[in-house]
C-alpha positions, 0 to 999 in steps of 0.5 A, spaced: 486 480 496 489 485 493 485 489 488 487 495 483 481 500 483 478 503 476 475 509 481 483 510 483 487 509 478 494 507 480 492 505 487 493 499 490 490 496 496 492 489 499 488 486 505 489 481 510 494 477 506 495 470 508 501 469 504 506 472 501 512 470 498 517 475 496 521 472 489 524 476 485 526 484 487 526 487 481 519 485 479 517 489 484 521 495 482 518 495 476 511 494 479 512 500 483 516 504 477 510 504 474 505 505 478 510 512 481 511 513 472 504 515 473 502 518 480 500 512 483 503 508 488 503 502 492 500 502 499 499 494 503 493 496 507 491 493 515 496 488 513 498 481 518 504 482 523 508 475 519 507 479 512 509 485 513 515 482 516 516 478 510 516 485 506 521 487 509 526 481 509 524 481 502 527 488 503 521 489 498 518 495 503 522 500 499 518 499 493 511 498 497 508 503 502 508 498 508 508 497 516 504 501 521 502 507 518 498 504 513 495 498 520 488 499 523 485 503 517 477 503 518 478 504 509 471 500 507 466 504 510 469 510 506 467 513 500 473 512 495 474 518 494 476 520 501 480 513 502 484 516 496 485 523 498 488 521 504 492 515 503 494 521 497 496 526 504 500 519 507 504 519 501 506 526 500 507 526 507 501 532 509 499 527 514 502 522 519 496 518 521 490 516 516 484 518 521 479 511 522 
């Protein structure tokens, strides 16, 4: 499931994606550019290993924050602002791992 939260503009979370089809790399490049222009990012949280592999195989990891740093994050029990702050700190290199 992928969603954009109104409380967290330009921040995207995806979790438990079962099927991923890379498609046109230009689409993801343009999406990432649009989001970054507004100061946002695209983070895929808690992706399944086969989905992460498909993303890397399609070379889309250049446009998305995905991988070990973004896995095993218990975000559902947290307040949205805390999750936003932790992800922002990770995106900007101020923390190396999100705490659970």
